[in-house]
C-alpha positions in Angstrom: 7.9 30.4 -10.9 4.4 29.8 -9.6 3.2 33.0 -11.3 4.3 31.6 -14.7 2.7 28.2 -14.0 -0.6 30.0 -13.1 -0.5 32.1 -16.3 0.2 29.0 -18.4 -2.6 27.0 -16.7 -5.1 29.9 -17.3 -4.0 30.4 -21.0 -4.4 26.7 -21.7 -7.7 26.3 -19.9 -10.2 24.6 -22.3 -12.9 27.2 -21.8 -10.4 30.0 -22.5 -9.1 28.1 -25.6 -12.7 28.1 -26.9 -12.9 31.8 -26.3 -9.7 32.2 -28.3 -11.2 30.2 -31.2 -14.4 32.2 -31.2 -12.7 35.5 -31.0 -9.8 34.5 -33.4 -7.2 35.2 -30.7 -3.7 33.8 -31.5 -1.2 33.5 -28.7 2.5 34.1 -29.5 5.7 34.9 -27.8 7.4 38.3 -27.9 10.0 37.0 -30.3 7.2 36.2 -32.8 5.9 39.8 -32.9 
């Protein structure tokens, strides 16, 4: 869906990726929790 595509594009945005690295955020799926 377009919502999922938008979420994915935001989560993989280079500036957001840098924030994840700085703040030690790790993305994972529900199955990995």
